[in-house]
PDB file of all heavy atoms in Angstrom:
ATOM      1  N   MET A   1     102.702   7.668 -56.826  1.00  0.00           N
ATOM      2  CA  MET A   1     102.203   8.261 -55.618  1.00  0.00           C
ATOM      3  C   MET A   1     103.384   8.541 -54.691  1.00  0.00           C
ATOM      4  O   MET A   1     104.280   7.734 -54.542  1.00  0.00           O
ATOM      5  CB  MET A   1     101.211   7.307 -54.960  1.00  0.00           C
ATOM      6  CG  MET A   1     100.596   7.890 -53.726  1.00  0.00           C
ATOM      7  SD  MET A   1      99.420   6.818 -52.885  1.00  0.00           S
ATOM      8  CE  MET A   1      98.211   6.589 -54.148  1.00  0.00           C
ATOM      9  N   SER A   2     103.361   9.663 -54.050  1.00  0.00           N
ATOM     10  CA  SER A   2     104.423  10.052 -53.120  1.00  0.00           C
ATOM     11  C   SER A   2     104.233   9.355 -51.778  1.00  0.00           C
ATOM     12  O   SER A   2     103.103   9.147 -51.331  1.00  0.00           O
ATOM     13  CB  SER A   2     104.409  11.548 -52.891  1.00  0.00           C
ATOM     14  OG  SER A   2     104.661  12.219 -54.086  1.00  0.00           O
ATOM     15  N   PRO A   3     105.319   8.992 -51.112  1.00  0.00           N
ATOM     16  CA  PRO A   3     105.187   8.365 -49.791  1.00  0.00           C
ATOM     17  C   PRO A   3     104.719   9.373 -48.738  1.00  0.00           C
ATOM     18  O   PRO A   3     104.894  10.572 -48.883  1.00  0.00           O
ATOM     19  CB  PRO A   3     106.601   7.884 -49.481  1.00  0.00           C
ATOM     20  CG  PRO A   3     107.500   8.705 -50.330  1.00  0.00           C
ATOM     21  CD  PRO A   3     106.703   9.097 -51.536  1.00  0.00           C
ATOM     22  N   VAL A   4     104.120   8.852 -47.694  1.00  0.00           N
ATOM     23  CA  VAL A   4     103.708   9.673 -46.562  1.00  0.00           C
ATOM     24  C   VAL A   4     104.974  10.023 -45.775  1.00  0.00           C
ATOM     25  O   VAL A   4     105.815   9.164 -45.542  1.00  0.00           O
ATOM     26  CB  VAL A   4     102.717   8.908 -45.667  1.00  0.00           C
ATOM     27  CG1 VAL A   4     102.385   9.691 -44.420  1.00  0.00           C
ATOM     28  CG2 VAL A   4     101.457   8.582 -46.448  1.00  0.00           C
ATOM     29  N   PRO A   5     105.132  11.278 -45.355  1.00  0.00           N
ATOM     30  CA  PRO A   5     106.330  11.660 -44.599  1.00  0.00           C
ATOM     31  C   PRO A   5     106.500  10.830 -43.328  1.00  0.00           C
ATOM     32  O   PRO A   5     105.534  10.555 -42.619  1.00  0.00           O
ATOM     33  CB  PRO A   5     106.086  13.128 -44.239  1.00  0.00           C
ATOM     34  CG  PRO A   5     105.088  13.603 -45.231  1.00  0.00           C
ATOM     35  CD  PRO A   5     104.239  12.410 -45.563  1.00  0.00           C
ATOM     36  N   ASP A   6     107.725  10.425 -43.053  1.00  0.00           N
ATOM     37  CA  ASP A   6     108.045   9.681 -41.837  1.00  0.00           C
ATOM     38  C   ASP A   6     108.458  10.693 -40.777  1.00  0.00           C
ATOM     39  O   ASP A   6     109.620  11.057 -40.640  1.00  0.00           O
ATOM     40  CB  ASP A   6     109.178   8.693 -42.124  1.00  0.00           C
ATOM     41  CG  ASP A   6     109.509   7.834 -40.925  1.00  0.00           C
ATOM     42  OD1 ASP A   6     108.699   7.784 -39.978  1.00  0.00           O
ATOM     43  OD2 ASP A   6     110.581   7.214 -40.937  1.00  0.00           O
ATOM     44  N   HIS A   7     107.472  11.180 -40.044  1.00  0.00           N
ATOM     45  CA  HIS A   7     107.683  12.248 -39.063  1.00  0.00           C
ATOM     46  C   HIS A   7     106.765  11.984 -37.872  1.00  0.00           C
ATOM     47  O   HIS A   7     105.626  11.548 -38.057  1.00  0.00           O
ATOM     48  CB  HIS A   7     107.355  13.604 -39.700  1.00  0.00           C
ATOM     49  CG  HIS A   7     107.745  14.766 -38.855  1.00  0.00           C
ATOM     50  ND1 HIS A   7     106.944  15.248 -37.861  1.00  0.00           N
ATOM     51  CD2 HIS A   7     108.853  15.527 -38.876  1.00  0.00           C
ATOM     52  CE1 HIS A   7     107.546  16.274 -37.282  1.00  0.00           C
ATOM     53  NE2 HIS A   7     108.703  16.469 -37.885  1.00  0.00           N
ATOM     54  N   PRO A   8     107.206  12.231 -36.646  1.00  0.00           N
ATOM     55  CA  PRO A   8     106.389  11.949 -35.458  1.00  0.00           C
ATOM     56  C   PRO A   8     105.037  12.654 -35.431  1.00  0.00           C
ATOM     57  O   PRO A   8     104.095  12.175 -34.808  1.00  0.00           O
ATOM     58  CB  PRO A   8     107.247  12.427 -34.293  1.00  0.00           C
ATOM     59  CG  PRO A   8     108.618  12.590 -34.813  1.00  0.00           C
ATOM     60  CD  PRO A   8     108.513  12.769 -36.301  1.00  0.00           C
ATOM     61  N   ASP A   9     104.919  13.798 -36.107  1.00  0.00           N
ATOM     62  CA  ASP A   9     103.660  14.544 -36.097  1.00  0.00           C
ATOM     63  C   ASP A   9     102.658  14.038 -37.139  1.00  0.00           C
ATOM     64  O   ASP A   9     101.526  14.499 -37.169  1.00  0.00           O
ATOM     65  CB  ASP A   9     103.920  16.029 -36.339  1.00  0.00           C
ATOM     66  CG  ASP A   9     104.673  16.675 -35.186  1.00  0.00           C
ATOM     67  OD1 ASP A   9     104.599  16.154 -34.052  1.00  0.00           O
ATOM     68  OD2 ASP A   9     105.353  17.691 -35.423  1.00  0.00           O
ATOM     69  N   VAL A  10     103.063  13.120 -38.002  1.00  0.00           N
ATOM     70  CA  VAL A  10     102.175  12.603 -39.050  1.00  0.00           C
ATOM     71  C   VAL A  10     101.521  11.321 -38.544  1.00  0.00           C
ATOM     72  O   VAL A  10     102.192  10.345 -38.227  1.00  0.00           O
ATOM     73  CB  VAL A  10     102.945  12.335 -40.358  1.00  0.00           C
ATOM     74  CG1 VAL A  10     102.038  11.702 -41.388  1.00  0.00           C
ATOM     75  CG2 VAL A  10     103.551  13.618 -40.897  1.00  0.00           C
ATOM     76  N   ARG A  11     100.181  11.329 -38.460  1.00  0.00           N
ATOM     77  CA  ARG A  11      99.412  10.170 -38.028  1.00  0.00           C
ATOM     78  C   ARG A  11      98.255   9.971 -39.007  1.00  0.00           C
ATOM     79  O   ARG A  11      97.607  10.931 -39.405  1.00  0.00           O
ATOM     80  CB  ARG A  11      98.825  10.390 -36.638  1.00  0.00           C
ATOM     81  CG  ARG A  11      99.845  10.684 -35.592  1.00  0.00           C
ATOM     82  CD  ARG A  11     100.025   9.498 -34.683  1.00  0.00           C
ATOM     83  NE  ARG A  11     100.865   9.836 -33.544  1.00  0.00           N
ATOM     84  CZ  ARG A  11     102.092   9.373 -33.415  1.00  0.00           C
ATOM     85  NH1 ARG A  11     102.594   8.584 -34.316  1.00  0.00           N
ATOM     86  NH2 ARG A  11     102.815   9.707 -32.372  1.00  0.00           N
ATOM     87  N   LEU A  12      97.999   8.739 -39.352  1.00  0.00           N
ATOM     88  CA  LEU A  12      96.896   8.407 -40.245  1.00  0.00           C
ATOM     89  C   LEU A  12      95.992   7.394 -39.553  1.00  0.00           C
ATOM     90  O   LEU A  12      96.466   6.501 -38.873  1.00  0.00           O
ATOM     91  CB  LEU A  12      97.427   7.806 -41.547  1.00  0.00           C
ATOM     92  CG  LEU A  12      98.401   8.680 -42.335  1.00  0.00           C
ATOM     93  CD1 LEU A  12      98.977   7.889 -43.496  1.00  0.00           C
ATOM     94  CD2 LEU A  12      97.716   9.925 -42.837  1.00  0.00           C
ATOM     95  N   THR A  13      94.688   7.533 -39.746  1.00  0.00           N
ATOM     96  CA  THR A  13      93.735   6.566 -39.198  1.00  0.00           C
ATOM     97  C   THR A  13      92.713   6.198 -40.266  1.00  0.00           C
ATOM     98  O   THR A  13      92.388   7.002 -41.144  1.00  0.00           O
ATOM     99  CB  THR A  13      92.986   7.123 -37.975  1.00  0.00           C
ATOM    100  OG1 THR A  13      92.311   8.326 -38.341  1.00  0.00           O
ATOM    101  CG2 THR A  13      93.931   7.418 -36.830  1.00  0.00           C
ATOM    102  N   SER A  14      92.233   4.969 -40.190  1.00  0.00           N
ATOM    103  CA  SER A  14      91.142   4.471 -41.046  1.00  0.00           C
ATOM    104  C   SER A  14      91.437   4.640 -42.534  1.00  0.00           C
ATOM    105  O   SER A  14      90.614   5.148 -43.281  1.00  0.00           O
ATOM    106  CB  SER A  14      89.828   5.159 -40.680  1.00  0.00           C
ATOM    107  OG  SER A  14      89.529   4.977 -39.322  1.00  0.00           O
ATOM    108  N   MET A  15      92.594   4.164 -42.961  1.00  0.00           N
ATOM    109  CA  MET A  15      92.978   4.234 -44.374  1.00  0.00           C
ATOM    110  C   MET A  15      92.560   2.935 -45.067  1.00  0.00           C
ATOM    111  O   MET A  15      92.644   1.855 -44.494  1.00  0.00           O
ATOM    112  CB  MET A  15      94.488   4.419 -44.515  1.00  0.00           C
ATOM    113  CG  MET A  15      95.018   5.655 -43.817  1.00  0.00           C
ATOM    114  SD  MET A  15      94.331   7.195 -44.429  1.00  0.00           S
ATOM    115  CE  MET A  15      94.930   7.191 -46.086  1.00  0.00           C
ATOM    116  N   VAL A  16      92.111   3.038 -46.313  1.00  0.00           N
ATOM    117  CA  VAL A  16      91.694   1.861 -47.073  1.00  0.00           C
ATOM    118  C   VAL A  16      92.095   2.030 -48.531  1.00  0.00           C
ATOM    119  O   VAL A  16      92.164   3.146 -49.040  1.00  0.00           O
ATOM    120  CB  VAL A  16      90.172   1.623 -46.948  1.00  0.00           C
ATOM    121  CG1 VAL A  16      89.380   2.733 -47.616  1.00  0.00           C
ATOM    122  CG2 VAL A  16      89.777   0.271 -47.489  1.00  0.00           C
ATOM    123  N   THR A  17      92.394   0.918 -49.184  1.00  0.00           N
ATOM    124  CA  THR A  17      92.637   0.923 -50.614  1.00  0.00           C
ATOM    125  C   THR A  17      91.849  -0.226 -51.228  1.00  0.00           C
ATOM    126  O   THR A  17      91.661  -1.271 -50.615  1.00  0.00           O
ATOM    127  CB  THR A  17      94.143   0.807 -50.951  1.00  0.00           C
ATOM    128  OG1 THR A  17      94.313   0.967 -52.344  1.00  0.00           O
ATOM    129  CG2 THR A  17      94.724  -0.514 -50.519  1.00  0.00           C
ATOM    130  N   VAL A  18      91.346  -0.007 -52.440  1.00  0.00           N
ATOM    131  CA  VAL A  18      90.507  -0.988 -53.115  1.00  0.00           C
ATOM    132  C   VAL A  18      91.031  -1.204 -54.518  1.00  0.00           C
ATOM    133  O   VAL A  18      91.361  -0.247 -55.219  1.00  0.00           O
ATOM    134  CB  VAL A  18      89.040  -0.497 -53.175  1.00  0.00           C
ATOM    135  CG1 VAL A  18      88.166  -1.484 -53.925  1.00  0.00           C
ATOM    136  CG2 VAL A  18      88.498  -0.243 -51.786  1.00  0.00           C
ATOM    137  N   SER A  19      91.098  -2.460 -54.930  1.00  0.00           N
ATOM    138  CA  SER A  19      91.434  -2.805 -56.303  1.00  0.00           C
ATOM    139  C   SER A  19      90.127  -3.155 -57.008  1.00  0.00           C
ATOM    140  O   SER A  19      89.629  -4.277 -56.867  1.00  0.00           O
ATOM    141  CB  SER A  19      92.397  -3.993 -56.324  1.00  0.00           C
ATOM    142  OG  SER A  19      92.661  -4.386 -57.642  1.00  0.00           O
ATOM    143  N   PRO A  20      89.506  -2.213 -57.736  1.00  0.00           N
ATOM    144  CA  PRO A  20      88.199  -2.445 -58.341  1.00  0.00           C
ATOM    145  C   PRO A  20      88.216  -3.649 -59.284  1.00  0.00           C
ATOM    146  O   PRO A  20      89.053  -3.736 -60.171  1.00  0.00           O
ATOM    147  CB  PRO A  20      87.898  -1.158 -59.110  1.00  0.00           C
ATOM    148  CG  PRO A  20      88.783  -0.130 -58.494  1.00  0.00           C
ATOM    149  CD  PRO A  20      90.004  -0.876 -58.033  1.00  0.00           C
ATOM    150  N   GLY A  21      87.314  -4.560 -59.040  1.00  0.00           N
ATOM    151  CA  GLY A  21      87.210  -5.735 -59.893  1.00  0.00           C
ATOM    152  C   GLY A  21      88.365  -6.702 -59.738  1.00  0.00           C
ATOM    153  O   GLY A  21      88.501  -7.648 -60.495  1.00  0.00           O
ATOM    154  N   GLY A  22      89.241  -6.462 -58.776  1.00  0.00           N
ATOM    155  CA  GLY A  22      90.377  -7.342 -58.578  1.00  0.00           C
ATOM    156  C   GLY A  22      91.380  -7.303 -59.718  1.00  0.00           C
ATOM    157  O   GLY A  22      92.123  -8.242 -59.950  1.00  0.00           O
ATOM    158  N   THR A  23      91.409  -6.195 -60.451  1.00  0.00           N
ATOM    159  CA  THR A  23      92.329  -6.054 -61.566  1.00  0.00           C
ATOM    160  C   THR A  23      93.561  -5.298 -61.105  1.00  0.00           C
ATOM    161  O   THR A  23      93.457  -4.195 -60.589  1.00  0.00           O
ATOM    162  CB  THR A  23      91.667  -5.278 -62.731  1.00  0.00           C
ATOM    163  OG1 THR A  23      90.481  -5.965 -63.099  1.00  0.00           O
ATOM    164  CG2 THR A  23      92.594  -5.178 -63.917  1.00  0.00           C
ATOM    165  N   GLY A  24      94.738  -5.888 -61.279  1.00  0.00           N
ATOM    166  CA  GLY A  24      95.964  -5.253 -60.825  1.00  0.00           C
ATOM    167  C   GLY A  24      96.148  -5.461 -59.333  1.00  0.00           C
ATOM    168  O   GLY A  24      95.309  -6.042 -58.658  1.00  0.00           O
ATOM    169  N   THR A  25      97.269  -4.991 -58.830  1.00  0.00           N
ATOM    170  CA  THR A  25      97.574  -5.149 -57.407  1.00  0.00           C
ATOM    171  C   THR A  25      98.112  -3.851 -56.839  1.00  0.00           C
ATOM    172  O   THR A  25      98.945  -3.198 -57.461  1.00  0.00           O
ATOM    173  CB  THR A  25      98.625  -6.257 -57.193  1.00  0.00           C
ATOM    174  OG1 THR A  25      98.103  -7.480 -57.708  1.00  0.00           O
ATOM    175  CG2 THR A  25      98.959  -6.431 -55.731  1.00  0.00           C
ATOM    176  N   ILE A  26      97.619  -3.466 -55.680  1.00  0.00           N
ATOM    177  CA  ILE A  26      98.140  -2.324 -54.939  1.00  0.00           C
ATOM    178  C   ILE A  26      98.958  -2.927 -53.806  1.00  0.00           C
ATOM    179  O   ILE A  26      98.433  -3.674 -52.987  1.00  0.00           O
ATOM    180  CB  ILE A  26      97.000  -1.434 -54.407  1.00  0.00           C
ATOM    181  CG1 ILE A  26      96.195  -0.903 -55.596  1.00  0.00           C
ATOM    182  CG2 ILE A  26      97.561  -0.299 -53.551  1.00  0.00           C
ATOM    183  CD1 ILE A  26      94.902  -0.229 -55.215  1.00  0.00           C
ATOM    184  N   GLY A  27     100.247  -2.628 -53.761  1.00  0.00           N
ATOM    185  CA  GLY A  27     101.164  -3.284 -52.835  1.00  0.00           C
ATOM    186  C   GLY A  27     100.934  -2.961 -51.379  1.00  0.00           C
ATOM    187  O   GLY A  27     100.959  -3.843 -50.528  1.00  0.00           O
ATOM    188  N   HIS A  28     100.712  -1.690 -51.051  1.00  0.00           N
ATOM    189  CA  HIS A  28     100.564  -1.273 -49.655  1.00  0.00           C
ATOM    190  C   HIS A  28      99.577  -0.116 -49.570  1.00  0.00           C
ATOM    191  O   HIS A  28      99.424   0.646 -50.516  1.00  0.00           O
ATOM    192  CB  HIS A  28     101.895  -0.817 -49.072  1.00  0.00           C
ATOM    193  CG  HIS A  28     102.929  -1.898 -49.074  1.00  0.00           C
ATOM    194  ND1 HIS A  28     102.922  -2.948 -48.192  1.00  0.00           N
ATOM    195  CD2 HIS A  28     104.004  -2.093 -49.873  1.00  0.00           C
ATOM    196  CE1 HIS A  28     103.938  -3.737 -48.435  1.00  0.00           C
ATOM    197  NE2 HIS A  28     104.617  -3.249 -49.465  1.00  0.00           N
ATOM    198  N   VAL A  29      98.958   0.039 -48.416  1.00  0.00           N
ATOM    199  CA  VAL A  29      98.034   1.143 -48.200  1.00  0.00           C
ATOM    200  C   VAL A  29      98.807   2.437 -47.939  1.00  0.00           C
ATOM    201  O   VAL A  29      98.540   3.468 -48.551  1.00  0.00           O
ATOM    202  CB  VAL A  29      97.075   0.842 -47.025  1.00  0.00           C
ATOM    203  CG1 VAL A  29      96.125   2.004 -46.778  1.00  0.00           C
ATOM    204  CG2 VAL A  29      96.299  -0.444 -47.275  1.00  0.00           C
ATOM    205  N   VAL A  30      99.788   2.380 -47.034  1.00  0.00           N
ATOM    206  CA  VAL A  30     100.602   3.540 -46.676  1.00  0.00           C
ATOM    207  C   VAL A  30     102.063   3.117 -46.652  1.00  0.00           C
ATOM    208  O   VAL A  30     102.439   2.247 -45.856  1.00  0.00           O
ATOM    209  CB  VAL A  30     100.221   4.104 -45.282  1.00  0.00           C
ATOM    210  CG1 VAL A  30     101.100   5.280 -44.906  1.00  0.00           C
ATOM    211  CG2 VAL A  30      98.759   4.486 -45.227  1.00  0.00           C
ATOM    212  N   ASN A  31     102.877   3.725 -47.502  1.00  0.00           N
ATOM    213  CA  ASN A  31     104.307   3.403 -47.582  1.00  0.00           C
ATOM    214  C   ASN A  31     104.513   1.890 -47.631  1.00  0.00           C
ATOM    215  O   ASN A  31     104.162   1.269 -48.624  1.00  0.00           O
ATOM    216  CB  ASN A  31     105.089   4.074 -46.468  1.00  0.00           C
ATOM    217  CG  ASN A  31     105.029   5.589 -46.537  1.00  0.00           C
ATOM    218  OD1 ASN A  31     104.619   6.155 -47.541  1.00  0.00           O
ATOM    219  ND2 ASN A  31     105.428   6.253 -45.486  1.00  0.00           N
ATOM    220  N   THR A  32     105.029   1.272 -46.575  1.00  0.00           N
ATOM    221  CA  THR A  32     105.241  -0.180 -46.565  1.00  0.00           C
ATOM    222  C   THR A  32     104.309  -0.883 -45.598  1.00  0.00           C
ATOM    223  O   THR A  32     104.543  -2.027 -45.225  1.00  0.00           O
ATOM    224  CB  THR A  32     106.704  -0.507 -46.186  1.00  0.00           C
ATOM    225  OG1 THR A  32     106.971   0.022 -44.886  1.00  0.00           O
ATOM    226  CG2 THR A  32     107.685   0.085 -47.177  1.00  0.00           C
ATOM    227  N   THR A  33     103.208  -0.225 -45.220  1.00  0.00           N
ATOM    228  CA  THR A  33     102.256  -0.758 -44.242  1.00  0.00           C
ATOM    229  C   THR A  33     100.935  -1.094 -44.910  1.00  0.00           C
ATOM    230  O   THR A  33     100.433  -0.320 -45.720  1.00  0.00           O
ATOM    231  CB  THR A  33     102.012   0.266 -43.114  1.00  0.00           C
ATOM    232  OG1 THR A  33     103.255   0.609 -42.524  1.00  0.00           O
ATOM    233  CG2 THR A  33     101.084  -0.275 -42.045  1.00  0.00           C
ATOM    234  N   GLY A  34     100.349  -2.241 -44.537  1.00  0.00           N
ATOM    235  CA  GLY A  34      99.046  -2.634 -45.056  1.00  0.00           C
ATOM    236  C   GLY A  34      99.124  -3.237 -46.436  1.00  0.00           C
ATOM    237  O   GLY A  34     100.115  -3.102 -47.131  1.00  0.00           O
ATOM    238  N   GLY A  35      98.070  -3.917 -46.818  1.00  0.00           N
ATOM    239  CA  GLY A  35      97.985  -4.479 -48.152  1.00  0.00           C
ATOM    240  C   GLY A  35      98.526  -5.882 -48.222  1.00  0.00           C
ATOM    241  O   GLY A  35      98.884  -6.465 -47.210  1.00  0.00           O
ATOM    242  N   PRO A  36      98.547  -6.431 -49.385  1.00  0.00           N
ATOM    243  CA  PRO A  36      98.142  -5.839 -50.658  1.00  0.00           C
ATOM    244  C   PRO A  36      96.637  -5.993 -50.913  1.00  0.00           C
ATOM    245  O   PRO A  36      95.962  -6.733 -50.223  1.00  0.00           O
ATOM    246  CB  PRO A  36      98.932  -6.665 -51.672  1.00  0.00           C
ATOM    247  CG  PRO A  36      98.997  -8.016 -51.063  1.00  0.00           C
ATOM    248  CD  PRO A  36      99.110  -7.770 -49.572  1.00  0.00           C
ATOM    249  N   SER A  37      96.172  -5.286 -51.928  1.00  0.00           N
ATOM    250  CA  SER A  37      94.829  -5.523 -52.443  1.00  0.00           C
ATOM    251  C   SER A  37      94.979  -5.865 -53.916  1.00  0.00           C
ATOM    252  O   SER A  37      95.785  -5.280 -54.626  1.00  0.00           O
ATOM    253  CB  SER A  37      93.920  -4.311 -52.235  1.00  0.00           C
ATOM    254  OG  SER A  37      94.380  -3.200 -52.953  1.00  0.00           O
ATOM    255  N   GLY A  38      94.240  -6.842 -54.358  1.00  0.00           N
ATOM    256  CA  GLY A  38      94.340  -7.306 -55.737  1.00  0.00           C
ATOM    257  C   GLY A  38      93.350  -8.418 -55.992  1.00  0.00           C
ATOM    258  O   GLY A  38      92.322  -8.514 -55.317  1.00  0.00           O
ATOM    259  N   PRO A  39      93.649  -9.316 -56.932  1.00  0.00           N
ATOM    260  CA  PRO A  39      92.710 -10.381 -57.296  1.00  0.00           C
ATOM    261  C   PRO A  39      92.312 -11.287 -56.126  1.00  0.00           C
ATOM    262  O   PRO A  39      91.171 -11.702 -56.035  1.00  0.00           O
ATOM    263  CB  PRO A  39      93.469 -11.172 -58.362  1.00  0.00           C
ATOM    264  CG  PRO A  39      94.437 -10.192 -58.939  1.00  0.00           C
ATOM    265  CD  PRO A  39      94.821  -9.293 -57.794  1.00  0.00           C
ATOM    266  N   ALA A  40      93.229 -11.605 -55.218  1.00  0.00           N
ATOM    267  CA  ALA A  40      92.906 -12.507 -54.106  1.00  0.00           C
ATOM    268  C   ALA A  40      92.094 -11.812 -53.012  1.00  0.00           C
ATOM    269  O   ALA A  40      91.233 -12.411 -52.387  1.00  0.00           O
ATOM    270  CB  ALA A  40      94.182 -13.086 -53.512  1.00  0.00           C
ATOM    271  N   SER A  41      92.373 -10.542 -52.747  1.00  0.00           N
ATOM    272  CA  SER A  41      91.675  -9.762 -51.724  1.00  0.00           C
ATOM    273  C   SER A  41      91.613  -8.328 -52.229  1.00  0.00           C
ATOM    274  O   SER A  41      92.624  -7.643 -52.271  1.00  0.00           O
ATOM    275  CB  SER A  41      92.433  -9.825 -50.394  1.00  0.00           C
ATOM    276  OG  SER A  41      91.813  -9.001 -49.449  1.00  0.00           O
ATOM    277  N   ASP A  42      90.416  -7.878 -52.638  1.00  0.00           N
ATOM    278  CA  ASP A  42      90.335  -6.581 -53.309  1.00  0.00           C
ATOM    279  C   ASP A  42      90.280  -5.371 -52.387  1.00  0.00           C
ATOM    280  O   ASP A  42      90.273  -4.241 -52.848  1.00  0.00           O
ATOM    281  CB  ASP A  42      89.170  -6.548 -54.294  1.00  0.00           C
ATOM    282  CG  ASP A  42      87.817  -6.770 -53.643  1.00  0.00           C
ATOM    283  OD1 ASP A  42      87.770  -7.129 -52.461  1.00  0.00           O
ATOM    284  OD2 ASP A  42      86.809  -6.582 -54.343  1.00  0.00           O
ATOM    285  N   VAL A  43      90.270  -5.582 -51.055  1.00  0.00           N
ATOM    286  CA  VAL A  43      90.262  -4.468 -50.102  1.00  0.00           C
ATOM    287  C   VAL A  43      91.359  -4.693 -49.055  1.00  0.00           C
ATOM    288  O   VAL A  43      91.523  -5.782 -48.545  1.00  0.00           O
ATOM    289  CB  VAL A  43      88.894  -4.332 -49.387  1.00  0.00           C
ATOM    290  CG1 VAL A  43      88.944  -3.222 -48.359  1.00  0.00           C
ATOM    291  CG2 VAL A  43      87.778  -4.103 -50.383  1.00  0.00           C
ATOM    292  N   ALA A  44      92.124  -3.646 -48.763  1.00  0.00           N
ATOM    293  CA  ALA A  44      93.132  -3.690 -47.702  1.00  0.00           C
ATOM    294  C   ALA A  44      92.968  -2.443 -46.858  1.00  0.00           C
ATOM    295  O   ALA A  44      92.668  -1.367 -47.379  1.00  0.00           O
ATOM    296  CB  ALA A  44      94.534  -3.753 -48.286  1.00  0.00           C
ATOM    297  N   ASP A  45      93.146  -2.581 -45.562  1.00  0.00           N
ATOM    298  CA  ASP A  45      92.982  -1.403 -44.697  1.00  0.00           C
ATOM    299  C   ASP A  45      94.092  -1.312 -43.658  1.00  0.00           C
ATOM    300  O   ASP A  45      94.791  -2.275 -43.390  1.00  0.00           O
ATOM    301  CB  ASP A  45      91.615  -1.402 -44.008  1.00  0.00           C
ATOM    302  CG  ASP A  45      91.454  -2.535 -43.015  1.00  0.00           C
ATOM    303  OD1 ASP A  45      92.084  -3.593 -43.195  1.00  0.00           O
ATOM    304  OD2 ASP A  45      90.705  -2.353 -42.055  1.00  0.00           O
ATOM    305  N   VAL A  46      94.244  -0.107 -43.121  1.00  0.00           N
ATOM    306  CA  VAL A  46      95.179   0.172 -42.032  1.00  0.00           C
ATOM    307  C   VAL A  46      94.381   0.982 -41.013  1.00  0.00           C
ATOM    308  O   VAL A  46      93.832   2.034 -41.342  1.00  0.00           O
ATOM    309  CB  VAL A  46      96.406   0.967 -42.516  1.00  0.00           C
ATOM    310  CG1 VAL A  46      97.250   1.434 -41.346  1.00  0.00           C
ATOM    311  CG2 VAL A  46      97.237   0.145 -43.475  1.00  0.00           C
ATOM    312  N   VAL A  47      94.288   0.481 -39.789  1.00  0.00           N
ATOM    313  CA  VAL A  47      93.527   1.168 -38.752  1.00  0.00           C
ATOM    314  C   VAL A  47      94.260   2.391 -38.245  1.00  0.00           C
ATOM    315  O   VAL A  47      93.688   3.455 -38.092  1.00  0.00           O
ATOM    316  CB  VAL A  47      93.202   0.208 -37.581  1.00  0.00           C
ATOM    317  CG1 VAL A  47      92.505   0.939 -36.451  1.00  0.00           C
ATOM    318  CG2 VAL A  47      92.367  -0.953 -38.086  1.00  0.00           C
ATOM    319  N   ARG A  48      95.590   2.246 -38.034  1.00  0.00           N
ATOM    320  CA  ARG A  48      96.386   3.360 -37.518  1.00  0.00           C
ATOM    321  C   ARG A  48      97.821   3.221 -38.026  1.00  0.00           C
ATOM    322  O   ARG A  48      98.363   2.136 -38.080  1.00  0.00           O
ATOM    323  CB  ARG A  48      96.384   3.327 -36.002  1.00  0.00           C
ATOM    324  CG  ARG A  48      96.987   4.536 -35.363  1.00  0.00           C
ATOM    325  CD  ARG A  48      96.877   4.504 -33.860  1.00  0.00           C
ATOM    326  NE  ARG A  48      96.205   3.280 -33.419  1.00  0.00           N
ATOM    327  CZ  ARG A  48      95.745   3.073 -32.220  1.00  0.00           C
ATOM    328  NH1 ARG A  48      95.880   3.974 -31.310  1.00  0.00           N
ATOM    329  NH2 ARG A  48      95.161   1.944 -31.885  1.00  0.00           N
ATOM    330  N   CYS A  49      98.397   4.332 -38.393  1.00  0.00           N
ATOM    331  CA  CYS A  49      99.780   4.338 -38.875  1.00  0.00           C
ATOM    332  C   CYS A  49     100.440   5.616 -38.418  1.00  0.00           C
ATOM    333  O   CYS A  49      99.930   6.694 -38.685  1.00  0.00           O
ATOM    334  CB  CYS A  49      99.791   4.233 -40.392  1.00  0.00           C
ATOM    335  SG  CYS A  49     101.415   4.146 -41.127  1.00  0.00           S
ATOM    336  N   PRO A  50     101.543   5.644 -37.787  1.00  0.00           N
ATOM    337  CA  PRO A  50     102.302   4.481 -37.331  1.00  0.00           C
ATOM    338  C   PRO A  50     101.732   3.887 -36.086  1.00  0.00           C
ATOM    339  O   PRO A  50     101.135   4.280 -35.231  1.00  0.00           O
ATOM    340  CB  PRO A  50     103.693   5.028 -37.088  1.00  0.00           C
ATOM    341  CG  PRO A  50     103.529   6.480 -36.820  1.00  0.00           C
ATOM    342  CD  PRO A  50     102.271   6.864 -37.524  1.00  0.00           C
TER     343      PRO A  50
END
């Protein structure tokens, strides 16, 4: 997956990532923000980025 551009005009809201069944791990929701989601917690969210 490509990273989200680091630019002042780029804003994200209400982002979520889910690890279905807790299999595998997703490190972050957006670039290095949010997460992880995996066996211990299968949902991770970011309310606003940056």
